[in-house]
N, C-alpha and C positions, 0 to 999 in steps of 0.2 A: 503296270503302264498306265491303266486307266484311272487309278487312284492318283497317280501323280498329275494326270492331265486336270484333274478337278481340285488339286491342292491349292490352298490359299497361299498367297504370296506373304501373309504375315503368320502363317502357321509355324508352329515351333513344337519342340519335343514335349513341352508341358501342355500343349493343347491337343484334345482329342480330334482327329480328322474322321469326318463323317464320309463313309464310302459311297460311290456312286450307286451302288445297289441298294444301300440302306436309304439313301435319299429318295430314289425312285419308288422303293416300297412304301415309305412314309407318305409321300405325295399321292401314290396311287390309292392308298387307303382313305387319305383325306378327300380325294376327289369322290370316292365312292360313298363316304359319309355325307358329303355335300350333295350328291345326288339324291340320297334317301331323305335328307331334310327338305330338299327343294320338291321332292314328290309328295312328301307329307303335307307340305305347305300348300301344294296345288290341288289337294283334295277339297272340292266343294268351297272354293274360295274365290274371290275375284282379285287376287293378286296379279300385278303385272308382270309380263315377261321379264322385265329388267330386274325385278325384285328377285324372281325365281333364279335368275342367273346368278344375281349377287349371292344368294344364299348357297348355291352350287359351288362358287368360287372361294368363298369366305374360308372354309376350313383349310384348304390348301395353302391360302395366303398366310393364314396364322401359323400353319404347320412349318412353312419355310422360314418365317421370321423366327420362330422358336428355335428350329435347328440352327439358323445362323448365329443366334445369340449364344447357343452352346453352353448354357450355365453360367454366363457371364452376368453378374448382377448388375454392374454398371451399363453394360450394353442393354440390358433388359429395360432398365429405368428410362434410358435414353429413347428406346423404341416406344416405350408407353407414352413419353412426352410427344413424340412425333405424331402418334396416332391420336393423341388429344387435340391436335390442331385441325383433324379431319371434320368437316361440317357436311351435313347432308344439304343438297341443294333445294330441298323441299321441306315442309313441316314434318315434325316427327310423327311416325305412324302410330298405330294403337299399340296397347300393352302387348297383345299377342305377337305383333310384328317385331317389336324390340326383343321380346323373349327368344323369338326364332334367330334373330341376329346373334344374340348372346350364345344361343345353343350352338350355333355354326363356329363362332369364335373359340368356345370352350373346348368343343370337340376337336378342333384343329390344334389347340394348345395341347390337348393330351396326346394326340398323335405325334406332335412334334417332339414331345418328351420321350417318344419311343414306346409308349404304352398303347400299342395298337388295338389289343383285345379289349382294354378297358375303353378305349374311344368308341370302338363299335358298339360294345355292351351299353354305354352310356346314351349314345345316340338312339339305340333300339328303344330303350326304357323311355326316354323323352318324347320319342316320335310316337310311340304307342299311347302315351299319356296325351298327346295333342289330339290324336285321333278320336280317343274316347271322350274328351271334353267337347271336341267338335260335334261328335254324335249326339251329346247331351244338350248342345245349344239350341234353344228354340228357333233361331234364325236359320240353322242348318237344316231343320226339318221344315221351314216353309211356315212356321207358326207365328213367327214375329213379323207384325205387319205395321205400316204406317197409314192411319186413317185420317183423312182430310174432309172436314164438313163445312159447307157454307150455310149460315142461318141469318135470318133477318135481324136487324137491330133491336127490334122490340122483344126478342126472345132472350130470356135470361139463360145463358148457357150454363150457369153454375149448377150442377146437379140435374139438369134435364135429361142427360144421357146416362147418367149413373147406373140405373137399373138395367137397362139394355146392355151396356158394356159388361156388368157383372154377370149377365146371364150368358153371353157368349165368349167371354174373355177371361183367362185365368188370372191376368194382371194387365193393368193398363194405367196411363197417367196423361194428364193434358200437358203437352209439351210445348205449345206455342199458340199465341191468340194474336190476330191483326185485323184491323179494318180495312174494308175494301169498298169500291164502287161509291166514292164520296161519302164514306162513313155510314151508308145505308145497310151494310152487311158486316158480318164477322166471319173470319175464316179461322177454324179451329184444327189444330194438328194434334192427333194422339198417337203415342207410341204404345202398342199392346201386343199381348200374346194370345192368341187364339186358343180356345179350348179344342183339344182333338176331336175331329168328327163332327163339329157343328158346321152349319151351312152359312157360308159368306152372304149369299144372296138373301136369306131370310134376315140376317142382321141388317143389310143395307136397305130392305123393304121397311123393316121396322123404324130405321132411323129417318127414312123418307117421310114417314107419317109425322115426324116431329119438327123437322126442318123445312116444312113447305115445299117439299119435293124440289128443293135446291140442289146444286151440285155436291155430289159426294165421291170421293176417291179413295180406294182401298188397294194399297200397293205392298209388295214385298219389301221389308226394310232392306235397303241396299248396303252392302258391304264396302266401305269406303276404302279404295285400294290406293294407298298413298304410293306415289312413284319415288321410292327412296333411291 
C-alpha cells in the first residue's frame, strides 16, 4: 500500500520503482554525510552559517536527483544541463571551498546510486584528509600573519627589512606597496609565516628602530569566508 502511494504516474513494468523505505534510508545516510562534511568544514574556519547549511543539504539534494534519474542517461544529461544554469550569487570561493562543495555532491551521488557504505567510507577518508591538511596549515596554527609597516618616503624599503624578516619568519613576501599622507610616506604590506616560538613583540620592536617609530600592524591573516 505504501509503495503504491509513492509510485510515479509514469512508472511501468520496465522501470524499477524505488520503495519508500529505500528512499528514506538513502536520504538519511546522505543527511548524515552532509552533517559530517559541515562539521569538518566548521573546524577552525571562518565559513558562514549559510555555507555550512549548504554543505549539509547538498548530499541529500544530489542523492534525490540521482535516485529520480534512476539510471536514465537522457534524464541524467538533462539534469546536468539544468544544474549548469545555476550561478552563485557571489564571487567563487577558495579552492578548498569548491573542493568541499564537490565532495558533498559526489558523496550524495554515490548514496543516490545505492552504495551507502562506499558513500560513508569516501566521506570519512576525505574529511580526515581535510582535517589533516588544516592542521598542517600555518594559518590554522596562527603562524600566518599580515604585517603592515608605515615608513617615511626617504627610506628605501627594498631590502631594509629582509634581515629581520628572515630572522623571525620562515617565509615572507612583500605583497602590497602604496603611498600615503600626500606621498610623504609608504605603507608596506607583507604576508609572512612566523617561526614557532619567536616573540612578536621583539620583531615589532626591531622593526620600529628601522621605520622611525611609525605605525606597525601585525594581524592574523584572515580566512575570507565567501557567502556562497
